[in-house]
PyMOL Python script that loads the backbone (N, CA, C, O; Angstrom):
from pymol import cmd

cmd.read_pdbstr("""\
ATOM      1  N   MET A   1     118.462 100.403  85.406  1.00  0.00           N
ATOM      2  CA  MET A   1     117.259 101.373  85.910  1.00  0.00           C
ATOM      3  C   MET A   1     117.423 102.098  86.995  1.00  0.00           C
ATOM      4  O   MET A   1     117.344 101.497  88.066  1.00  0.00           O
ATOM      5  N   PRO A   2     117.663 103.414  87.007  1.00  0.00           N
ATOM      6  CA  PRO A   2     117.739 104.193  88.448  1.00  0.00           C
ATOM      7  C   PRO A   2     116.365 104.093  89.399  1.00  0.00           C
ATOM      8  O   PRO A   2     115.146 104.095  89.228  1.00  0.00           O
ATOM      9  N   VAL A   3     117.067 104.028  90.218  1.00  0.00           N
ATOM     10  CA  VAL A   3     115.780 103.730  92.158  1.00  0.00           C
ATOM     11  C   VAL A   3     114.400 105.608  91.165  1.00  0.00           C
ATOM     12  O   VAL A   3     113.170 105.570  91.121  1.00  0.00           O
ATOM     13  N   THR A   4     114.829 106.193  90.900  1.00  0.00           N
ATOM     14  CA  THR A   4     113.594 107.331  90.401  1.00  0.00           C
ATOM     15  C   THR A   4     113.018 106.733  89.530  1.00  0.00           C
ATOM     16  O   THR A   4     111.847 106.478  89.813  1.00  0.00           O
ATOM     17  N   ASP A   5     113.570 106.186  87.970  1.00  0.00           N
ATOM     18  CA  ASP A   5     112.508 105.656  87.240  1.00  0.00           C
ATOM     19  C   ASP A   5     111.985 104.347  87.248  1.00  0.00           C
ATOM     20  O   ASP A   5     111.282 104.041  86.286  1.00  0.00           O
ATOM     21  N   GLN A   6     112.266 103.137  88.523  1.00  0.00           N
ATOM     22  CA  GLN A   6     111.547 102.244  88.960  1.00  0.00           C
ATOM     23  C   GLN A   6     110.374 102.424  89.812  1.00  0.00           C
ATOM     24  O   GLN A   6     109.466 101.593  89.843  1.00  0.00           O
ATOM     25  N   PHE A   7     110.382 103.911  90.769  1.00  0.00           N
ATOM     26  CA  PHE A   7     109.445 103.993  91.609  1.00  0.00           C
ATOM     27  C   PHE A   7     108.105 104.794  90.207  1.00  0.00           C
ATOM     28  O   PHE A   7     106.892 104.594  90.268  1.00  0.00           O
ATOM     29  N   GLN A   8     108.618 105.419  89.401  1.00  0.00           N
ATOM     30  CA  GLN A   8     107.637 106.012  88.485  1.00  0.00           C
ATOM     31  C   GLN A   8     107.064 104.933  87.435  1.00  0.00           C
ATOM     32  O   GLN A   8     106.047 105.334  86.869  1.00  0.00           O
ATOM     33  N   GLN A   9     107.366 104.040  87.170  1.00  0.00           N
ATOM     34  CA  GLN A   9     107.016 103.101  86.716  1.00  0.00           C
ATOM     35  C   GLN A   9     106.177 102.146  87.548  1.00  0.00           C
ATOM     36  O   GLN A   9     105.187 101.646  87.012  1.00  0.00           O
ATOM     37  N   PHE A  10     106.570 101.751  89.199  1.00  0.00           N
ATOM     38  CA  PHE A  10     105.610 101.404  89.958  1.00  0.00           C
ATOM     39  C   PHE A  10     104.392 102.263  90.186  1.00  0.00           C
ATOM     40  O   PHE A  10     103.226 101.874  90.260  1.00  0.00           O
ATOM     41  N   THR A  11     104.862 103.522  90.287  1.00  0.00           N
ATOM     42  CA  THR A  11     102.938 104.307  90.634  1.00  0.00           C
ATOM     43  C   THR A  11     103.062 104.575  89.548  1.00  0.00           C
ATOM     44  O   THR A  11     103.740 105.598  89.645  1.00  0.00           O
ATOM     45  N   GLN A  12     102.805 104.312  87.846  1.00  0.00           N
ATOM     46  CA  GLN A  12     102.667 104.001  87.043  1.00  0.00           C
ATOM     47  C   GLN A  12     101.592 103.266  86.901  1.00  0.00           C
ATOM     48  O   GLN A  12     100.503 103.651  86.477  1.00  0.00           O
ATOM     49  N   GLU A  13     102.003 101.764  87.397  1.00  0.00           N
ATOM     50  CA  GLU A  13     101.626 100.483  87.272  1.00  0.00           C
ATOM     51  C   GLU A  13     100.082 100.422  87.970  1.00  0.00           C
ATOM     52  O   GLU A  13      99.109  99.938  87.392  1.00  0.00           O
ATOM     53  N   LEU A  14     100.046 101.215  89.807  1.00  0.00           N
ATOM     54  CA  LEU A  14      99.694 101.136  90.482  1.00  0.00           C
ATOM     55  C   LEU A  14      98.661 102.209  90.191  1.00  0.00           C
ATOM     56  O   LEU A  14      97.691 102.030  90.928  1.00  0.00           O
ATOM     57  N   ALA A  15      98.545 102.992  89.595  1.00  0.00           N
ATOM     58  CA  ALA A  15      97.579 104.274  89.195  1.00  0.00           C
ATOM     59  C   ALA A  15      96.963 103.579  88.261  1.00  0.00           C
ATOM     60  O   ALA A  15      95.755 103.612  88.494  1.00  0.00           O
ATOM     61  N   GLN A  16      97.220 102.927  87.256  1.00  0.00           N
ATOM     62  CA  GLN A  16      96.512 102.352  86.336  1.00  0.00           C
ATOM     63  C   GLN A  16      95.351 101.310  86.689  1.00  0.00           C
ATOM     64  O   GLN A  16      94.172 101.359  86.338  1.00  0.00           O
ATOM     65  N   ARG A  17      96.072 100.242  87.567  1.00  0.00           N
ATOM     66  CA  ARG A  17      95.362  99.540  88.524  1.00  0.00           C
ATOM     67  C   ARG A  17      93.620 100.267  89.168  1.00  0.00           C
ATOM     68  O   ARG A  17      92.449  99.888  89.172  1.00  0.00           O
ATOM     69  N   ILE A  18      94.253 101.244  89.548  1.00  0.00           N
ATOM     70  CA  ILE A  18      93.168 101.938  90.430  1.00  0.00           C
ATOM     71  C   ILE A  18      92.300 102.515  89.442  1.00  0.00           C
ATOM     72  O   ILE A  18      91.080 102.494  89.604  1.00  0.00           O
ATOM     73  N   GLN A  19      92.761 102.958  88.571  1.00  0.00           N
ATOM     74  CA  GLN A  19      91.826 103.626  87.107  1.00  0.00           C
ATOM     75  C   GLN A  19      90.991 102.446  86.606  1.00  0.00           C
ATOM     76  O   GLN A  19      89.852 102.565  86.154  1.00  0.00           O
ATOM     77  N   ALA A  20      91.547 101.492  86.708  1.00  0.00           N
ATOM     78  CA  ALA A  20      90.748  99.518  86.127  1.00  0.00           C
ATOM     79  C   ALA A  20      90.013  99.806  87.179  1.00  0.00           C
ATOM     80  O   ALA A  20      89.237 100.683  86.801  1.00  0.00           O
ATOM     81  N   ALA A  21      89.859  99.614  88.056  1.00  0.00           N
ATOM     82  CA  ALA A  21      89.093  99.276  89.266  1.00  0.00           C
ATOM     83  C   ALA A  21      87.634 100.576  89.398  1.00  0.00           C
ATOM     84  O   ALA A  21      86.479 100.478  89.812  1.00  0.00           O
ATOM     85  N   ARG A  22      88.279 101.490  88.931  1.00  0.00           N
ATOM     86  CA  ARG A  22      87.113 102.791  88.941  1.00  0.00           C
ATOM     87  C   ARG A  22      86.300 102.250  88.067  1.00  0.00           C
ATOM     88  O   ARG A  22      85.119 101.989  88.298  1.00  0.00           O
ATOM     89  N   GLN A  23      87.265 101.919  86.325  1.00  0.00           N
ATOM     90  CA  GLN A  23      85.999 101.728  85.644  1.00  0.00           C
ATOM     91  C   GLN A  23      85.302 100.557  85.459  1.00  0.00           C
ATOM     92  O   GLN A  23      84.528 100.152  84.592  1.00  0.00           O
ATOM     93  N   ALA A  24      85.880  99.987  86.748  1.00  0.00           N
ATOM     94  CA  ALA A  24      85.295  98.586  86.806  1.00  0.00           C
ATOM     95  C   ALA A  24      83.641  98.602  88.161  1.00  0.00           C
ATOM     96  O   ALA A  24      82.854  97.726  88.520  1.00  0.00           O
ATOM     97  N   GLY A  25      83.796  99.977  88.480  1.00  0.00           N
ATOM     98  CA  GLY A  25      82.955  99.946  89.252  1.00  0.00           C
ATOM     99  C   GLY A  25      83.334 100.433  90.421  1.00  0.00           C
ATOM    100  O   GLY A  25      82.664 101.343  90.908  1.00  0.00           O
ATOM    101  N   MET A  26      84.485  99.928  91.113  1.00  0.00           N
ATOM    102  CA  MET A  26      84.821  99.582  92.607  1.00  0.00           C
ATOM    103  C   MET A  26      84.286 101.244  93.105  1.00  0.00           C
ATOM    104  O   MET A  26      84.174 101.982  92.126  1.00  0.00           O
ATOM    105  N   SER A  27      84.035 101.744  94.107  1.00  0.00           N
ATOM    106  CA  SER A  27      83.875 103.039  94.636  1.00  0.00           C
ATOM    107  C   SER A  27      85.007 103.322  95.544  1.00  0.00           C
ATOM    108  O   SER A  27      85.598 102.452  96.183  1.00  0.00           O
ATOM    109  N   GLN A  28      85.271 104.565  95.566  1.00  0.00           N
ATOM    110  CA  GLN A  28      86.436 105.008  96.462  1.00  0.00           C
ATOM    111  C   GLN A  28      87.111 104.012  97.949  1.00  0.00           C
ATOM    112  O   GLN A  28      88.272 103.765  98.277  1.00  0.00           O
ATOM    113  N   GLN A  29      85.850 103.656  98.545  1.00  0.00           N
ATOM    114  CA  GLN A  29      85.874 103.120  99.655  1.00  0.00           C
ATOM    115  C   GLN A  29      86.502 101.956  99.613  1.00  0.00           C
ATOM    116  O   GLN A  29      87.403 101.576 100.361  1.00  0.00           O
ATOM    117  N   ASP A  30      85.731 101.073  98.220  1.00  0.00           N
ATOM    118  CA  ASP A  30      86.444  99.839  98.292  1.00  0.00           C
ATOM    119  C   ASP A  30      87.623  99.881  98.221  1.00  0.00           C
ATOM    120  O   ASP A  30      88.385  99.312  99.002  1.00  0.00           O
ATOM    121  N   ILE A  31      88.090 100.865  96.846  1.00  0.00           N
ATOM    122  CA  ILE A  31      90.054 100.596  96.590  1.00  0.00           C
ATOM    123  C   ILE A  31      90.501 101.217  97.983  1.00  0.00           C
ATOM    124  O   ILE A  31      91.642 101.672  97.897  1.00  0.00           O
ATOM    125  N   LYS A  32      90.055 101.335  98.971  1.00  0.00           N
ATOM    126  CA  LYS A  32      90.688 102.074 100.105  1.00  0.00           C
ATOM    127  C   LYS A  32      91.225 100.999 100.599  1.00  0.00           C
ATOM    128  O   LYS A  32      92.406 100.757 100.847  1.00  0.00           O
ATOM    129  N   ALA A  33      89.631  99.923 100.815  1.00  0.00           N
ATOM    130  CA  ALA A  33      89.943  99.006 102.130  1.00  0.00           C
ATOM    131  C   ALA A  33      90.889  97.711 100.897  1.00  0.00           C
ATOM    132  O   ALA A  33      91.812  97.047 101.367  1.00  0.00           O
ATOM    133  N   ARG A  34      90.574  97.580  99.740  1.00  0.00           N
ATOM    134  CA  ARG A  34      91.443  96.963  98.795  1.00  0.00           C
ATOM    135  C   ARG A  34      93.210  97.051  99.238  1.00  0.00           C
ATOM    136  O   ARG A  34      93.934  96.059  99.312  1.00  0.00           O
ATOM    137  N   ALA A  35      93.650  98.464  99.495  1.00  0.00           N
ATOM    138  CA  ALA A  35      94.669  98.873  99.875  1.00  0.00           C
ATOM    139  C   ALA A  35      95.279  98.211 100.538  1.00  0.00           C
ATOM    140  O   ALA A  35      96.330  97.579 100.423  1.00  0.00           O
ATOM    141  N   GLN A  36      93.985  98.503 101.879  1.00  0.00           N
ATOM    142  CA  GLN A  36      94.684  98.468 103.695  1.00  0.00           C
ATOM    143  C   GLN A  36      94.478  96.426 103.521  1.00  0.00           C
ATOM    144  O   GLN A  36      94.636  95.713 104.512  1.00  0.00           O
ATOM    145  N   GLN A  37      94.252  96.049 102.635  1.00  0.00           N
ATOM    146  CA  GLN A  37      93.895  94.172 102.807  1.00  0.00           C
ATOM    147  C   GLN A  37      95.875  94.171 102.265  1.00  0.00           C
ATOM    148  O   GLN A  37      96.843  93.806 102.932  1.00  0.00           O
ATOM    149  N   ILE A  38      95.822  94.722 100.869  1.00  0.00           N
ATOM    150  CA  ILE A  38      96.881  94.629 100.578  1.00  0.00           C
ATOM    151  C   ILE A  38      98.533  94.726 101.178  1.00  0.00           C
ATOM    152  O   ILE A  38      99.502  93.968 101.131  1.00  0.00           O
ATOM    153  N   GLY A  39      98.236  96.255 101.828  1.00  0.00           N
ATOM    154  CA  GLY A  39      98.991  96.607 103.210  1.00  0.00           C
ATOM    155  C   GLY A  39      99.496  95.284 104.054  1.00  0.00           C
ATOM    156  O   GLY A  39     100.641  94.944 104.351  1.00  0.00           O
ATOM    157  N   ASP A  40      98.124  94.611 104.357  1.00  0.00           N
ATOM    158  CA  ASP A  40      98.430  93.525 105.494  1.00  0.00           C
ATOM    159  C   ASP A  40      99.328  92.415 104.445  1.00  0.00           C
ATOM    160  O   ASP A  40     100.537  92.206 104.348  1.00  0.00           O
ATOM    161  N   TRP A  41      98.713  92.113 104.075  1.00  0.00           N
ATOM    162  CA  TRP A  41      99.507  91.218 103.293  1.00  0.00           C
ATOM    163  C   TRP A  41     100.809  91.024 102.807  1.00  0.00           C
ATOM    164  O   TRP A  41     101.360  89.930 102.676  1.00  0.00           O
ATOM    165  N   LEU A  42     101.399  92.403 102.480  1.00  0.00           N
ATOM    166  CA  LEU A  42     102.679  92.582 101.760  1.00  0.00           C
ATOM    167  C   LEU A  42     103.253  92.749 103.409  1.00  0.00           C
ATOM    168  O   LEU A  42     104.312  92.127 103.493  1.00  0.00           O
ATOM    169  N   ALA A  43     102.919  93.329 104.604  1.00  0.00           N
ATOM    170  CA  ALA A  43     103.879  93.305 105.576  1.00  0.00           C
ATOM    171  C   ALA A  43     103.876  91.659 106.252  1.00  0.00           C
ATOM    172  O   ALA A  43     104.784  90.909 106.611  1.00  0.00           O
ATOM    173  N   GLN A  44     103.085  91.597 106.234  1.00  0.00           N
ATOM    174  CA  GLN A  44     103.224  89.959 106.764  1.00  0.00           C
ATOM    175  C   GLN A  44     103.866  88.981 105.222  1.00  0.00           C
ATOM    176  O   GLN A  44     104.264  87.852 105.511  1.00  0.00           O
ATOM    177  N   GLU A  45     103.901  89.122 104.672  1.00  0.00           N
ATOM    178  CA  GLU A  45     104.561  87.785 103.594  1.00  0.00           C
ATOM    179  C   GLU A  45     105.254  88.532 102.480  1.00  0.00           C
ATOM    180  O   GLU A  45     105.180  88.041 101.353  1.00  0.00           O
ATOM    181  N   VAL A  46     105.853  89.548 102.638  1.00  0.00           N
ATOM    182  CA  VAL A  46     106.899  89.967 101.444  1.00  0.00           C
ATOM    183  C   VAL A  46     108.197  90.725 102.479  1.00  0.00           C
ATOM    184  O   VAL A  46     107.960  91.548 103.363  1.00  0.00           O
ATOM    185  N   ALA A  47     109.443  90.260 102.141  1.00  0.00           N
ATOM    186  CA  ALA A  47     110.559  90.572 102.407  1.00  0.00           C
ATOM    187  C   ALA A  47     110.365  92.325 101.484  1.00  0.00           C
ATOM    188  O   ALA A  47     109.786  92.573 100.426  1.00  0.00           O
ATOM    189  N   PRO A  48     110.916  93.004 102.180  1.00  0.00           N
ATOM    190  CA  PRO A  48     111.518  94.078 102.006  1.00  0.00           C
ATOM    191  C   PRO A  48     112.538  94.030 101.106  1.00  0.00           C
ATOM    192  O   PRO A  48     113.315  93.099 101.317  1.00  0.00           O
ATOM    193  N   ARG A  49     112.903  95.002  99.794  1.00  0.00           N
ATOM    194  CA  ARG A  49     114.206  94.920  99.254  1.00  0.00           C
ATOM    195  C   ARG A  49     114.712  96.168  99.204  1.00  0.00           C
ATOM    196  O   ARG A  49     115.583  96.287  98.342  1.00  0.00           O
ATOM    197  N   THR A  50     114.413  97.386  99.980  1.00  0.00           N
ATOM    198  CA  THR A  50     115.135  98.623 100.054  1.00  0.00           C
ATOM    199  C   THR A  50     115.031  99.075 100.810  1.00  0.00           C
ATOM    200  O   THR A  50     114.037  98.604 101.362  1.00  0.00           O
ATOM    201  N   PRO A  51     115.652 100.239 101.675  1.00  0.00           N
ATOM    202  CA  PRO A  51     115.241 100.386 102.787  1.00  0.00           C
ATOM    203  C   PRO A  51     114.206 101.575 102.793  1.00  0.00           C
ATOM    204  O   PRO A  51     114.227 102.258 103.817  1.00  0.00           O
ATOM    205  N   GLU A  52     113.349 101.915 101.862  1.00  0.00           N
ATOM    206  CA  GLU A  52     112.099 102.495 101.710  1.00  0.00           C
ATOM    207  C   GLU A  52     111.032 101.631 102.124  1.00  0.00           C
ATOM    208  O   GLU A  52     110.232 101.866 103.030  1.00  0.00           O
ATOM    209  N   GLN A  53     111.091 100.344 101.198  1.00  0.00           N
ATOM    210  CA  GLN A  53     110.789  99.416 102.117  1.00  0.00           C
ATOM    211  C   GLN A  53     110.366  98.891 102.785  1.00  0.00           C
ATOM    212  O   GLN A  53     109.171  98.596 102.809  1.00  0.00           O
ATOM    213  N   ARG A  54     111.432  98.500 103.789  1.00  0.00           N
ATOM    214  CA  ARG A  54     111.053  98.510 104.821  1.00  0.00           C
ATOM    215  C   ARG A  54     110.958  99.158 105.816  1.00  0.00           C
ATOM    216  O   ARG A  54     110.654  98.734 106.932  1.00  0.00           O
ATOM    217  N   LEU A  55     111.332 100.781 105.358  1.00  0.00           N
ATOM    218  CA  LEU A  55     110.061 101.572 106.281  1.00  0.00           C
ATOM    219  C   LEU A  55     109.212 101.589 106.468  1.00  0.00           C
ATOM    220  O   LEU A  55     108.859 101.936 107.595  1.00  0.00           O
ATOM    221  N   LEU A  56     108.153 101.176 105.363  1.00  0.00           N
ATOM    222  CA  LEU A  56     106.838 101.330 105.410  1.00  0.00           C
ATOM    223  C   LEU A  56     106.454 100.316 105.742  1.00  0.00           C
ATOM    224  O   LEU A  56     105.363 100.283 106.310  1.00  0.00           O
ATOM    225  N   LYS A  57     107.219  99.045 105.515  1.00  0.00           N
ATOM    226  CA  LYS A  57     106.752  97.725 106.773  1.00  0.00           C
ATOM    227  C   LYS A  57     106.877  97.947 107.790  1.00  0.00           C
ATOM    228  O   LYS A  57     106.096  97.444 108.597  1.00  0.00           O
ATOM    229  N   GLU A  58     107.767  98.680 108.162  1.00  0.00           N
ATOM    230  CA  GLU A  58     107.771  98.746 109.921  1.00  0.00           C
ATOM    231  C   GLU A  58     106.797  99.900 110.581  1.00  0.00           C
ATOM    232  O   GLU A  58     106.442  99.816 111.757  1.00  0.00           O
ATOM    233  N   MET A  59     106.411 100.940 109.759  1.00  0.00           N
ATOM    234  CA  MET A  59     105.622 101.899 109.759  1.00  0.00           C
ATOM    235  C   MET A  59     104.278 101.115 109.866  1.00  0.00           C
ATOM    236  O   MET A  59     103.734 100.997 110.964  1.00  0.00           O
ATOM    237  N   TRP A  60     103.719 100.559 108.693  1.00  0.00           N
ATOM    238  CA  TRP A  60     102.678  99.657 108.497  1.00  0.00           C
ATOM    239  C   TRP A  60     102.562  98.790 109.997  1.00  0.00           C
ATOM    240  O   TRP A  60     101.588  98.998 110.720  1.00  0.00           O
ATOM    241  N   GLN A  61     103.566  97.868 110.378  1.00  0.00           N
ATOM    242  CA  GLN A  61     103.621  97.092 111.337  1.00  0.00           C
ATOM    243  C   GLN A  61     103.170  97.902 112.668  1.00  0.00           C
ATOM    244  O   GLN A  61     102.306  97.328 113.331  1.00  0.00           O
ATOM    245  N   VAL A  62     103.645  99.203 113.176  1.00  0.00           N
ATOM    246  CA  VAL A  62     103.174  99.723 114.029  1.00  0.00           C
ATOM    247  C   VAL A  62     102.129 100.212 114.204  1.00  0.00           C
ATOM    248  O   VAL A  62     101.663 100.310 115.339  1.00  0.00           O
ATOM    249  N   ALA A  63     101.388 100.716 112.938  1.00  0.00           N
ATOM    250  CA  ALA A  63     100.585 101.636 113.457  1.00  0.00           C
ATOM    251  C   ALA A  63      99.119 100.548 113.437  1.00  0.00           C
ATOM    252  O   ALA A  63      98.978  99.456 112.887  1.00  0.00           O
ATOM    253  N   ASN A  64      98.086 101.414 114.330  1.00  0.00           N
ATOM    254  CA  ASN A  64      97.009 100.827 114.698  1.00  0.00           C
ATOM    255  C   ASN A  64      95.945 100.832 113.409  1.00  0.00           C
ATOM    256  O   ASN A  64      96.241 101.626 112.517  1.00  0.00           O
ATOM    257  N   PRO A  65      94.993 100.200 113.256  1.00  0.00           N
ATOM    258  CA  PRO A  65      94.000 100.129 112.111  1.00  0.00           C
ATOM    259  C   PRO A  65      93.582 101.093 111.634  1.00  0.00           C
ATOM    260  O   PRO A  65      93.526 101.148 110.406  1.00  0.00           O
ATOM    261  N   HIS A  66      93.153 102.160 112.403  1.00  0.00           N
ATOM    262  CA  HIS A  66      93.341 103.663 112.168  1.00  0.00           C
ATOM    263  C   HIS A  66      94.422 104.010 110.769  1.00  0.00           C
ATOM    264  O   HIS A  66      94.437 104.124 109.544  1.00  0.00           O
ATOM    265  N   GLU A  67      95.209 104.066 111.915  1.00  0.00           N
ATOM    266  CA  GLU A  67      96.523 104.513 111.174  1.00  0.00           C
ATOM    267  C   GLU A  67      97.451 104.238 109.624  1.00  0.00           C
ATOM    268  O   GLU A  67      98.300 104.847 108.973  1.00  0.00           O
ATOM    269  N   GLN A  68      96.494 102.597 109.509  1.00  0.00           N
ATOM    270  CA  GLN A  68      97.054 101.928 108.542  1.00  0.00           C
ATOM    271  C   GLN A  68      96.128 101.961 107.394  1.00  0.00           C
ATOM    272  O   GLN A  68      96.322 101.551 106.250  1.00  0.00           O
ATOM    273  N   GLU A  69      95.027 102.554 107.933  1.00  0.00           N
ATOM    274  CA  GLU A  69      93.440 102.792 107.112  1.00  0.00           C
ATOM    275  C   GLU A  69      94.691 104.404 106.121  1.00  0.00           C
ATOM    276  O   GLU A  69      95.257 104.448 105.029  1.00  0.00           O
ATOM    277  N   ALA A  70      94.570 105.417 107.316  1.00  0.00           N
ATOM    278  CA  ALA A  70      95.549 106.518 106.817  1.00  0.00           C
ATOM    279  C   ALA A  70      96.289 106.274 105.662  1.00  0.00           C
ATOM    280  O   ALA A  70      95.993 106.806 104.593  1.00  0.00           O
ATOM    281  N   ILE A  71      97.018 105.683 105.765  1.00  0.00           N
ATOM    282  CA  ILE A  71      98.783 104.967 104.698  1.00  0.00           C
ATOM    283  C   ILE A  71      98.421 104.864 103.563  1.00  0.00           C
ATOM    284  O   ILE A  71      98.889 105.441 102.582  1.00  0.00           O
ATOM    285  N   ALA A  72      97.069 103.699 103.639  1.00  0.00           N
ATOM    286  CA  ALA A  72      96.353 103.467 102.548  1.00  0.00           C
ATOM    287  C   ALA A  72      95.661 104.406 101.880  1.00  0.00           C
ATOM    288  O   ALA A  72      95.773 104.439 100.655  1.00  0.00           O
ATOM    289  N   SER A  73      94.858 105.300 102.523  1.00  0.00           N
ATOM    290  CA  SER A  73      94.399 106.147 101.834  1.00  0.00           C
ATOM    291  C   SER A  73      94.827 107.120 101.110  1.00  0.00           C
ATOM    292  O   SER A  73      94.167 107.600 100.189  1.00  0.00           O
ATOM    293  N   SER A  74      96.415 107.661 101.578  1.00  0.00           N
ATOM    294  CA  SER A  74      96.983 108.662 101.099  1.00  0.00           C
ATOM    295  C   SER A  74      98.107 108.017 100.130  1.00  0.00           C
ATOM    296  O   SER A  74      98.772 108.743  99.390  1.00  0.00           O
ATOM    297  N   LEU A  75      98.255 106.839 100.167  1.00  0.00           N
ATOM    298  CA  LEU A  75      98.898 106.009  99.206  1.00  0.00           C
ATOM    299  C   LEU A  75      97.575 106.123  97.704  1.00  0.00           C
ATOM    300  O   LEU A  75      97.926 106.533  96.598  1.00  0.00           O
ATOM    301  N   VAL A  76      96.106 105.671  98.011  1.00  0.00           N
ATOM    302  CA  VAL A  76      95.374 106.053  97.119  1.00  0.00           C
ATOM    303  C   VAL A  76      95.330 106.986  96.458  1.00  0.00           C
ATOM    304  O   VAL A  76      95.294 106.905  95.230  1.00  0.00           O
ATOM    305  N   LYS A  77      95.323 108.089  97.097  1.00  0.00           N
ATOM    306  CA  LYS A  77      95.386 109.515  96.924  1.00  0.00           C
ATOM    307  C   LYS A  77      96.522 109.738  96.043  1.00  0.00           C
ATOM    308  O   LYS A  77      96.421 110.622  95.192  1.00  0.00           O
ATOM    309  N   LEU A  78      97.599 109.048  96.134  1.00  0.00           N
ATOM    310  CA  LEU A  78      98.663 109.484  95.759  1.00  0.00           C
ATOM    311  C   LEU A  78      98.878 109.090  94.073  1.00  0.00           C
ATOM    312  O   LEU A  78      99.322 109.723  93.115  1.00  0.00           O
ATOM    313  N   LEU A  79      98.404 107.910  94.226  1.00  0.00           N
ATOM    314  CA  LEU A  79      98.222 107.349  93.003  1.00  0.00           C
ATOM    315  C   LEU A  79      97.089 107.816  91.625  1.00  0.00           C
ATOM    316  O   LEU A  79      97.069 107.557  90.421  1.00  0.00           O
ATOM    317  N   GLN A  80      96.300 108.550  92.468  1.00  0.00           N
ATOM    318  CA  GLN A  80      94.907 108.809  91.694  1.00  0.00           C
ATOM    319  C   GLN A  80      95.828 110.264  91.121  1.00  0.00           C
ATOM    320  O   GLN A  80      95.586 110.419  89.924  1.00  0.00           O
ATOM    321  N   ARG A  81      96.822 111.368  91.672  1.00  0.00           N
ATOM    322  CA  ARG A  81      97.322 112.250  91.295  1.00  0.00           C
ATOM    323  C   ARG A  81      97.947 111.993  90.135  1.00  0.00           C
ATOM    324  O   ARG A  81      97.962 112.774  89.184  1.00  0.00           O
ATOM    325  N   GLN A  82      98.709 110.439  90.174  1.00  0.00           N
ATOM    326  CA  GLN A  82      99.857 109.937  89.032  1.00  0.00           C
ATOM    327  C   GLN A  82      99.210 110.103  87.698  1.00  0.00           C
ATOM    328  O   GLN A  82      98.127 109.566  87.467  1.00  0.00           O
ATOM    329  N   PRO A  83      99.890 110.893  86.732  1.00  0.00           N
ATOM    330  CA  PRO A  83      99.287 110.485  85.111  1.00  0.00           C
ATOM    331  C   PRO A  83      99.429 108.767  84.602  1.00  0.00           C
ATOM    332  O   PRO A  83     100.446 108.096  84.783  1.00  0.00           O
ATOM    333  N   THR A  84      98.681 108.473  84.209  1.00  0.00           N
ATOM    334  CA  THR A  84      98.594 107.097  83.318  1.00  0.00           C
ATOM    335  C   THR A  84      98.970 106.979  82.244  1.00  0.00           C
ATOM    336  O   THR A  84      98.677 107.840  81.414  1.00  0.00           O
ATOM    337  N   VAL A  85      99.783 105.822  81.881  1.00  0.00           N
ATOM    338  CA  VAL A  85     100.258 105.920  80.669  1.00  0.00           C
ATOM    339  C   VAL A  85      99.358 104.631  79.688  1.00  0.00           C
ATOM    340  O   VAL A  85      99.028 103.862  80.592  1.00  0.00           O
ATOM    341  N   SER A  86      99.036 104.269  78.915  1.00  0.00           N
ATOM    342  CA  SER A  86      98.427 103.575  78.448  1.00  0.00           C
ATOM    343  C   SER A  86      99.386 102.935  77.631  1.00  0.00           C
ATOM    344  O   SER A  86     100.335 103.512  77.101  1.00  0.00           O
ATOM    345  N   GLY A  87      99.052 101.404  77.512  1.00  0.00           N
ATOM    346  CA  GLY A  87     100.341 100.517  76.354  1.00  0.00           C
ATOM    347  C   GLY A  87     100.747  99.892  76.892  1.00  0.00           C
ATOM    348  O   GLY A  87     101.625  99.161  76.433  1.00  0.00           O
TER     349      GLY A  87
END
""", "prot")
cmd.dss("prot")
cmd.show_as("cartoon", "prot")
cmd.util.cbc("prot")
cmd.orient("prot")
């Protein structure tokens, strides 16, 4: 599968998760906080498999908490703009 297809599938899956969280009653702030927690976990526990993942991990690790919040918030915004595909 081409990288662009993998990225699109990945972002669609995350967008669906955000949509489900909102439908379950999570606030935008709670979703952003959860994204930041996931970013922390990924940076500590998951080995990057691509140069892009390595870059994101290294950016996360050098960022202060305020910058990490901005990264997580930007990711949530990006994903909320993605069309979700049900099914």
